[in-house]
Steps between C-alpha positions, in 0.01 A plus 500: 500500500575273796305517826778686685525779239123527485484538877762774489303690237181470705682620812637804312155588367350478851774724640447757224125497560554556874731792431244652265227462761715679758570793268138530387376486861743772601389722211132454581569574866671828411205603284225406746644596836416836657778759465673619816507865614826580322369366170173692522688818582728448201207422272314819597198584710341191655156595633450184707844530660433864588165415659677255730703799620188708559531698178192534281547636149181577309458306171392832348614822673204709611453861387415730789184710496548874503575661837639827633657507844744722691872440501725572797683745271188718479418399144213291368567128473316316222532171312744679267754517785544124466596518131862475393654288774432201721336584833481315830193614693418446865178583683585638844492804727733725694371402846554130426701342785668211319447368146502838323838630624641150449383493138625851429835399649500211255423744218798706612727196473361413156552854376863499614565154356365583154716801425669477158262222386201486268274538806675810636199716407246272670235705681407429864150609600321511836121517461345632820260270681436784746427801280324693777831536688743457211506843343749563217720688749491214748588248230787716378653530848457127562640374171812717504629290792521210253572669167403841367418345162232270642148597395214551743138508386186601688143615432156444644421169670274404209764589240774306676271201555411505130862486386584238762215284371636525145826361639330208681558668838289646780522682830275560803519710815530310830393709804709472818387530863702818528273665247775491237500252214725278294445397138490143378627484143627259239873427527556411134748688285326581173687506168411762237665461160638786283170517309329597827321166531449286809746219430471288816592492867742351751370359827677550831735412660718725287871436458738726307679227304170333410355824360821572309478160334129537427522847348803401297307209349176696452669796331697275262184305406294818443 
């Protein structure tokens, strides 16, 4: 083989090696790089991605300890009322000036938007953070302005605080100069799965489309 032919062969080998390096590098890059939001959504529930959105899903759903409270419908409300459907639970009160009516308005939008879907039977629950004023009758009158199917729950202060604690939430009375009081309370939306277990929570600020996406992913992954 003359020098010219040998040089051509060497040049071809070098080119082929360069091409191989490019393809191998691209393949490695696809394997090692972090997936984007669309890919994680398509692949299923991505815990880290959800946490960046303020959504915290428990690695193991937590069974709730036994409780018996009062429903706005006049019937007892126990842990069994959570079984059989997904529930979104909010800790609030009927005299709340801002975040509570806003969140219940959001629940109303979610309820309307999920008709004829797998989440049409999702249960919306308001746990009273002001049980001394929030009688079952008061809760019933308040909730019917949003949706008559929404569930209100009250009980003694100790009973409500106990359930709130199980759901990583709390509330406290804040006296006002007028002699009246407001109630500071957690603004998370708690997720209860169809087995009646505490599944996780969503931090505020709450947005309808965000919660739709989250609950769609969580229910599919369940």
